[in-house]
C-alpha positions in Angstrom: 141.1 192.5 136.8 137.6 193.6 135.5 137.3 197.0 133.8 134.6 199.5 133.7 133.4 201.6 130.8 133.7 205.4 130.9 130.3 206.0 132.3 130.5 203.2 134.8 133.9 204.4 136.0 132.7 207.6 137.6 128.9 207.2 137.7 128.3 203.6 139.0 131.2 202.4 141.0 133.4 205.2 142.3 130.7 207.5 143.7 128.7 204.5 144.9 131.7 203.2 146.8 131.5 206.3 149.0 127.8 205.9 150.0 126.4 203.6 152.7 124.1 201.5 150.4 127.1 200.3 148.4 128.9 199.2 151.6 125.7 197.4 152.8 125.7 195.4 149.6 129.4 194.9 149.6 129.4 193.3 153.1 125.9 191.8 152.7 124.4 193.8 155.6 120.9 192.9 154.5 119.5 193.4 158.0 120.2 197.1 157.7 117.7 199.1 155.8 119.1 201.4 153.0 118.9 205.1 153.2 115.9 206.8 151.6 115.9 209.0 148.5 115.9 212.3 150.3 118.7 211.3 152.7 120.8 210.1 149.8 120.2 213.3 147.8 121.2 215.4 150.9 124.3 213.3 151.2 125.3 214.0 147.6 124.7 217.8 148.1 126.9 217.8 151.2 129.5 215.8 149.3 129.5 218.4 146.5 129.6 221.2 149.0 132.6 219.6 150.7 134.4 219.3 147.3 133.7 222.9 146.6 135.1 224.1 149.9 138.2 222.0 149.6 138.9 223.2 146.1 138.3 226.8 147.1 140.6 226.5 150.2 143.5 225.3 148.0 143.1 228.2 145.7 142.8 230.7 148.6 146.1 229.3 150.0 147.8 230.1 146.7 146.2 233.5 146.6 147.3 234.2 150.1 151.0 233.6 149.2 150.6 235.7 146.1 149.0 238.6 147.9 151.7 238.4 150.6 154.3 238.7 147.9 152.6 241.7 146.2 152.2 243.4 149.6 156.0 243.2 150.1 156.9 243.9 146.5 154.9 247.1 146.0 155.3 248.5 149.5 157.0 251.6 148.2 154.3 252.3 145.7 151.3 253.8 147.4 149.0 253.0 144.4 149.2 249.3 145.0 148.9 249.2 148.8 145.2 248.2 148.5 146.3 244.6 147.8 147.2 244.2 151.5 143.9 245.4 152.8 140.7 243.4 153.6 138.5 244.4 150.6 141.0 243.2 148.0 141.3 239.8 149.7 137.5 239.6 150.2 136.7 240.1 146.5 139.5 237.8 145.5 138.0 235.1 147.7 134.6 235.7 146.2 136.0 235.1 142.7 137.6 231.9 143.7 134.4 230.7 145.4 132.3 231.5 142.3 134.6 229.6 139.9 134.8 226.7 142.3 131.1 226.6 142.7 130.5 226.4 139.0 132.9 223.4 138.8 131.1 221.7 141.7 127.7 222.3 140.2 128.8 220.7 136.9 130.2 217.7 138.8 126.9 217.4 140.8 124.6 217.3 137.8 126.7 214.7 135.9 125.0 211.9 137.7 121.5 211.0 138.7 119.9 208.6 141.2 118.2 205.5 139.9 116.5 202.6 141.6 118.5 199.4 141.8 116.3 196.9 143.5 114.0 196.5 146.5 115.4 195.9 150.0 114.2 192.7 151.6 115.4 192.0 155.2 117.2 188.8 155.8 115.2 186.1 157.5 117.8 185.8 160.3 117.3 189.4 161.4 113.6 188.9 162.4 112.4 192.2 160.9 108.9 192.2 159.6 107.8 195.3 157.9 105.4 196.1 155.1 107.4 199.2 154.2 109.0 199.1 150.8 112.6 200.4 150.5 114.7 200.7 147.4 118.4 200.6 146.8 119.7 203.7 144.9 122.8 204.0 142.8 124.2 206.8 140.7 123.6 206.5 137.0 125.1 208.5 134.1 123.3 211.5 132.7 123.6 212.9 129.2 126.6 214.8 130.3 128.5 211.6 131.0 127.4 209.6 128.0 128.0 212.5 125.5 130.7 211.6 123.0 131.0 208.1 124.5 132.2 209.5 127.8 135.1 211.5 126.5 133.6 214.8 127.6 133.6 213.3 131.1 137.2 212.4 130.8 138.0 216.0 129.8 136.1 217.3 132.8 137.9 214.9 135.2 141.2 216.0 133.7 140.5 219.7 134.0 139.0 219.3 137.5 142.0 217.3 138.8 144.5 219.6 137.2 143.0 222.8 138.5 142.0 221.5 141.9 145.0 219.5 142.9 147.9 219.3 140.5 148.3 223.0 139.6 148.1 224.3 143.2 150.7 221.8 144.3 153.1 223.1 141.6 152.3 226.8 141.9 152.2 227.0 145.7 155.8 225.8 146.5 157.1 228.1 143.8 155.2 231.0 145.2 156.4 230.2 148.7 160.0 230.2 147.6 159.6 233.5 145.8 157.9 234.9 148.8 160.7 233.8 151.1 163.3 235.5 148.9 161.2 238.7 148.8 161.0 238.7 152.6 164.8 238.5 152.8 165.1 241.5 150.4 162.5 243.5 152.3 164.3 243.1 155.5 167.3 244.9 154.2 165.4 247.9 152.8 162.1 248.3 154.7 162.2 246.5 158.0 164.1 248.4 160.7 161.9 247.5 163.6 162.7 244.2 165.5 159.0 243.6 166.3 158.0 244.1 162.6 160.8 241.7 161.6 159.7 239.0 164.0 156.0 239.4 162.9 157.0 239.1 159.2 159.1 236.0 159.9 156.2 234.3 161.7 153.8 235.1 158.9 156.2 233.7 156.3 156.8 230.6 158.5 153.0 230.2 158.7 152.6 230.2 154.9 155.5 227.7 154.6 153.9 225.3 157.1 150.5 225.6 155.4 152.2 225.0 152.1 153.9 221.8 153.3 150.7 220.4 154.9 148.7 221.2 151.8 151.3 219.6 149.5 151.3 216.4 151.5 147.5 216.2 151.6 146.5 217.3 148.1 149.2 216.0 145.7 148.4 212.3 146.1 144.7 212.9 145.6 145.4 215.0 142.5 147.6 212.4 141.0 145.0 209.7 141.5 142.3 211.9 140.1 144.4 212.6 137.1 145.2 208.8 136.6 141.4 208.0 136.6 141.3 209.3 133.1 143.8 206.6 132.0 143.0 203.6 134.3 139.4 202.3 134.9 139.9 198.9 136.5 138.2 198.1 139.8 141.5 197.5 141.7 142.8 201.0 140.9 139.5 202.5 142.0 139.8 200.7 145.4 143.3 202.1 145.8 142.1 205.6 144.7 139.4 205.5 147.4 141.9 204.6 150.1 144.2 207.5 149.1 141.2 209.8 149.0 140.3 208.9 152.6 143.9 209.4 153.7 144.0 212.8 152.1 140.6 213.7 153.6 141.9 212.9 157.1 144.9 215.3 156.6 142.8 218.0 155.1 140.4 217.7 158.1 143.3 218.1 160.6 144.6 221.1 158.6 141.2 222.8 158.4 140.7 222.3 162.2 144.0 223.8 163.1 144.6 226.6 160.6 142.5 229.2 162.4 144.5 228.6 165.6 147.8 228.6 163.8 146.9 231.9 162.1 145.8 233.6 165.4 149.0 232.5 167.1 151.6 233.2 164.5 150.3 236.1 162.4 149.8 239.5 164.0 148.3 240.8 160.7 145.7 238.0 160.8 144.8 239.1 164.4 144.6 242.7 163.3 142.4 241.9 160.3 140.0 239.8 162.5 139.7 242.7 164.9 139.0 245.1 162.1 136.4 242.9 160.6 134.7 242.3 163.9 135.3 245.9 165.0 137.0 244.9 168.2 138.9 247.4 170.3 138.0 250.3 168.0 139.1 253.4 169.8 139.2 257.0 168.8 142.8 258.2 168.3 143.5 261.7 169.6 146.3 263.3 167.8 148.3 266.0 169.7 150.6 268.2 167.7 153.2 270.2 169.5 155.2 273.2 168.3 158.7 273.7 169.4 160.1 277.2 169.4 
């Protein structure tokens, strides 16, 4: 099985396998013109943005379980009740987004587009055009070739560990701790049946999201981690297949999470109403004096 060098591993083959031009060359679709430079660049930007959103969503899921745990743990302490309110979650989400965006930006600028030949239509397709079109592939930048590619390996290791491996380890542990804390909170704080049912649904929601996230993200994280060790073409083919499988599950999760949260979590519905200022009514307090 042929092997690729450090720079070729991530810059030439693997990203190129995800773009249409590489597939045209792979299956010899010479009657199909390649995409132009601007379209290809826009595709790479969207791909980087997609990676940023996926990474940020995994961190936010861990953060949601952690905030839920804190909200139950420090309920008796009024100084820490801010953790269960909207501003705390909003600023925490901004911090996650900022860190994730920095990592996606570094990943985006580690490759550059270079010309890799001129497209000539096959004689059988009958296309006659004087327009010159080029094939583009991703080539390594100074970031990838620095220290013979070892800096890139370190980046891939850190990215895979923080984006996929660590959340898959921390999130189940946080969910188990959260479930135990909910059981303890029932005995001391939850006397209302409606509040108990609401809390149970919210905890069940987090458990379901944890399970779906674990199934979707752990395989991708393992293969991203193994790319540091294995660089043969066959492994990259398998890694691409696993990546598509995980993307399908993540797409289904992202499409259904909003509906699941609206149905199962009364706190989620209440927060949405507060943010959108729906059903805001003035509350009139009446005090009575009994003689």
